[in-house]
N, C-alpha and C positions, 0 to 999 in steps of 0.2 A: 504494500500500500504504499503510496506516495504521501509524505508528509507535507502539510501546508506550511508556510514560514510561521515561527511563532515569535512574540516578544520576549525581550530578554527576562532571564529570573528575577522575581520580586525580592529584594534584600530583607524581608521579614521572616520570621518563624513560623511556620506552617501552623495554622489554627483549624480544629475539626470538632465536631461532637465530643463529647467526653461522659457517656455513660459510667455511672459507679463502677469503680475497680477494674475498668478498662486499662489494659498495660501496653497497647498499641494501637495503631490505625486498622488493622487487620481485625483486633478483638473487637474493637469500638463498633467497625461495620458488622461482626457477627452478633454483637448484643443488640444493636437496633434492627436486624433483620428478625430476630428471635422475638423481640417485643412487639413488632407489627405483625408477625404470624401468629402470636397468641391474643391481640386485639384485633385481628380482622374481622370477625363474626359481627361485633358490636361498633365496627369502626364508624359507619355511616351514622347510625341513630347516635353516637355519642359526639360526633361533629357536629350534627345539627342541633342536639340538645344543649351542649357547652356552650355553643356560639350562640345561642337563641335565636337559630336561623341567620345569623349574620355571614356564615361563610357561605351560602348562596348568593347573598348580594355582593360580596367581595369578588367572587369568581364571574358573577356576571358583569361586574364592573371592568375587570380585566379583560373580558371578551370584549366589550365596549370599544375599549383604548387601542385593543389590536385589529379592529375591524376592517381597516384598509389591507392589512395583509391577509386576513381570514377571508375576505372576498375575491382574491384572486385565485382563478382555478387552477393556474400554474404553481401555486405556492406550495410546499411540504413542510407541516408543523410537526415538531416532537413536543409531548408533553412527559418531562421528565420527571422521577420520582411520583408518577402520577397516581399510586394507591389504588383505590377502585375505581379510579377514572371521572371522577366529578368535575374537573377543570376540562379535561379532553372535551367531555360531553358538552359543558358549556360553551366552549369555543367552537363546537360543531355545529350549533344552532344556527341554521340559515347560512352556513359556512360555504364557500366554495372551495376552499383548499382544501388537501387532502391532511387528515391528522392521524398520527399514530400515538401510541402510550409507551411507555417502558418505567419498569419499577423491578427493584432486586427482590421483592417479595413476592413469592409464588401466591402464598394464600391471599393476597391482596389482589392479584392479576385473575385468579379464579374468578373473583366477585366482579372485577371489573370487565371480564368477558360475557358472565353471564348478564350484567345490566345492560352491556351494549347490545345484546340480541333482542332485549325487551323494550328499546326505546321506542316511543311513538313517533319519532321524527326520523326520516331517512334523508340522506344528504349526500352530495358528492365526496364529502368527506369519508363516507361509510360505504365502499363500494359492495356489492353483496350483504347489504344490511347488517354488517358488524363491523366495529373498529378495530384494527389490528394493535394487539398488544405484545411486548417483547420482555421477556425476563432477562436483565442484564443491570450491572453494577455502573452506576451513574460515573465512578471515575475510570472505567474500561469498557465503553460503551463499543458494540459490533458495527458501527457503521463509517462508511467513508468519509474522509475528509471533505469540508464544503458541501455537504448533503442537504442542508435544512436552510429554508427562510425566517423561521421561526423556533426557537426553542422556549418552551415556559416551565414553569415549575411552581407549584403553589403548596406551601406547609411543609416542605421536602428537604429543600436546600440546607436548612439549618441542621439537619441530620447528616450530613455528608462526614466522613471521618476528615477530609481535607478540604477546606474551602477553596484556596487557591488552586489545588490540583482538579476541582469540579470546576472553577472557571475556564480553565485553561482546555479542560476537555471540551467544554460547550463551545470555547472557543474555535477549537479544531474542527466541530462539525456544522457551524455555522458558515454559510456562504459569505463571500466578503459583502458587507452591507446589510447582512442579516441581523436580526433581532433578538435580543435576549430579554426575557421578561421574568423576575423574581418576586412572587407574593408571599410573605413570610411576616411570621408575629414578630413583635418588637417591644421594648419595655416603654411603657407611655412615662411623659415627662412629669414631674413632680405635681402636685395639686390635688384637689379634692377628688377628681372623676378618676384621675391617675391611680392614686392611693387605695380608693374603691376596687378598681379594677384589679389591682396588685394583690390585695386581700382575698377577692374572690378567686383569682388564678390561683393563687399559692395555697388555699385552705379549703375552699369549698369545690373547686373542679376536681383536685385528686380524690375527695373522697366519694364524689358521684361518680367519677370514672373507674374507681376501684368497685364500688359497689355492683356497677352493671356490666364491667367488661371480666370482672375476674382478677384482674392483673393488677397486683398491689405497686408494681414498678411504675408502669407505662406511664400513668399519669402525675407521679411524682417527677417522671424524667422531663415532663413537658414544660413546667414552669423553671424547672433548673437548667433546661436546655435554652429556653427564651432568654434568662438571666445572663447566661454566657455570651449569648451571641452578639455579633457586631451590631451596634447602633445603626439607624441608616445611613448617616455620613460617613462612618467608617467603612461600610461595605461598600458604598459608592466609590470611596478612595482606593479600595483594593480592585475594585473593577477598571477602574483608570489605570493603576499601575500594570494590571494585567495587559493592558492593551486596548481595551474598548473606548469607544468614543460617543458622545452624545450621551454620557452616563447622567440619569435622571431618577429623582425619586419621588414619591407622592405618599404622603402619611395618611392615613383614614381611622375613623371610629375613635377618636380620643387618643390618637398616637399609639393604638396597640397594634397595628399591621400597617406594613409599608409596602408599597409595589415599586420596584427598581426595574428600569428599562434602561439597553444600552445597544450599541450597533458596533458588529465587527468592522474592524478598519478595512477599507478597500485595498 
């Protein structure tokens, strides 16, 4: 496989998700995969319940922002860390682009494929009535260089074992001028609403998650991973350092989620 030119390495230490007791990047990835396998049966229910249905709104807003690309019949889109496919399905509504999904959790993809077959809408994005989903590690994806016009990820980038490596792998896959969109949780600023959200996120959400999923660790991991993750400006700086241009971010819902967008250099 021919390798596309890549920017020079960023002179900062690698940083990635850090599940409890993880001793290496491979160990961190293994723990995250096992966690999502455990919670897959209740994943959609908990997403909608714990976000009070706001996760649907956030995905719809992402789709609206990316509509100029999604309206192109020649565009190829990858939804990375797609989970059970909710963002991919939001992107596909009325889209003319071809959309595929990828995740490293087999249990999540089983549900994504089942949901794809029962969707009420059929689009150019889903030839034959079902969207293609691939099982693959986001740091070592089985796609050729410069394959995609758009790569998206919703609430999955934070779980990568190495964020810089993830950005570089996405950069490799994007066509020159292609777009990256990352929707991710972030810590809200200080203040009454931000403090109330933090209290809910760190105290109420883990208890409900444990009760309904049966997994004691997964919904304690969630607030911990958000608190350790980059703040929006920090992630934007890393994206710029890796080589992306036109880096931008928008913060929504009292500063609790952020949408970062960027373009691969020509």
